[in-house]
C-alpha positions as CSV (number, residue, x, y, z in Angstrom):
1,M,86.0,97.8,24.4
2,D,82.3,97.3,25.0
3,L,80.3,98.7,27.9
4,E,80.2,95.5,29.9
5,S,84.0,95.1,29.6
6,M,84.5,98.7,30.8
7,Q,82.2,98.1,33.8
8,V,84.1,95.0,34.7
9,K,87.4,96.9,34.5
10,V,86.1,99.7,36.8
11,L,84.7,97.2,39.3
12,K,87.8,95.1,39.3
13,A,90.0,98.2,39.9
14,M,87.8,99.2,42.9
15,A,87.8,95.6,44.3
16,H,91.1,95.9,46.2
17,P,91.5,97.2,49.8
18,I,94.4,99.4,49.0
19,R,92.7,100.9,45.9
20,L,89.5,101.5,47.9
21,K,91.6,103.3,50.5
22,I,93.2,105.5,47.8
23,I,89.8,106.4,46.4
24,K,88.4,107.3,49.8
25,K,91.5,109.2,50.8
26,L,91.3,111.3,47.6
27,G,87.5,111.8,48.1
28,N,86.8,115.4,46.9
29,Q,90.4,116.6,46.9
30,K,93.5,116.5,44.8
31,L,96.6,115.0,46.4
32,C,100.2,114.4,45.4
33,V,101.8,110.9,45.6
34,C,103.8,112.1,48.6
35,E,100.5,112.9,50.5
36,L,98.9,109.7,49.4
37,N,101.9,107.7,50.7
38,K,101.6,109.2,54.2
39,D,100.2,106.9,56.9
40,V,100.0,103.9,54.7
41,E,101.4,100.4,55.0
42,F,102.6,100.0,51.4
43,T,105.7,101.1,49.5
44,Q,105.9,104.0,47.0
45,S,106.3,101.5,44.1
46,N,103.2,99.5,45.3
47,L,101.2,102.7,45.5
48,S,102.3,103.7,42.0
49,Q,101.1,100.3,40.7
50,H,97.7,100.8,42.3
51,L,97.4,104.4,41.1
52,K,98.1,103.2,37.5
53,I,95.4,100.5,37.7
54,L,92.9,103.2,39.0
55,K,93.9,105.6,36.3
56,D,93.8,103.0,33.5
57,A,90.2,102.1,34.6
58,G,89.3,105.8,34.3
59,I,88.7,106.2,38.0
60,L,91.5,108.7,38.6
61,E,93.2,111.3,36.6
62,S,96.6,112.9,37.2
63,E,98.3,116.2,36.7
64,K,102.0,116.9,37.0
65,K,102.9,120.0,39.0
66,G,106.6,120.6,39.3
67,L,108.2,117.4,40.5
68,W,105.0,115.9,41.9
69,M,102.2,114.0,40.3
70,H,98.8,115.0,41.7
71,Y,95.8,112.6,41.6
72,R,92.1,113.1,41.9
73,V,88.9,111.1,41.4
74,R,87.8,111.7,37.8
75,N,84.0,111.3,38.4
76,K,82.5,111.9,41.8
77,E,79.9,109.2,41.0
78,I,82.6,106.7,42.0
79,L,82.2,108.0,45.6
80,D,78.4,107.6,45.2
81,I,79.0,104.0,44.3
82,L,81.0,103.5,47.5
83,D,78.3,105.1,49.5
84,I,75.7,102.8,48.0
85,V,77.8,99.7,48.7
86,E,78.2,100.8,52.3
87,K,74.4,101.3,52.6
88,I,73.8,97.8,51.2
89,I,76.2,96.3,53.7
90,S,74.6,98.2,56.5
91,I,71.2,97.0,55.6
92,N,72.4,93.4,55.2
93,V,74.1,93.5,58.6
94,K,70.9,95.0,60.2
95,N,68.7,92.3,58.6
96,L,71.1,89.5,59.6
97,N,71.1,90.9,63.2
98,Q,67.3,90.9,63.2
99,E,67.2,87.4,61.9
100,L,69.6,86.2,64.5
101,G,67.8,88.1,67.3
102,G,64.5,86.6,66.3
103,R,65.7,83.0,66.9
């Protein structure tokens, strides 16, 4: 797989609200599936599908401990990407508000 295809795979994996939630919830910690499944509006099987997509894209890695599978963000740079996207959105909203206020 070439670099561009790998980039597309990572960005596609991140481009889903549930998967973004999972990445943010994991942040800088390792959590088991049972902890990830708390306070969420999706089923265990749905969560497992999203975790697989994130893992296949190289965003998450897992480790089995006893009966539980624990997940964590593989590279913290993924969290930096999310921060950058939030900054871009914030700047765009600020600029739009200034444009609308100037009319």
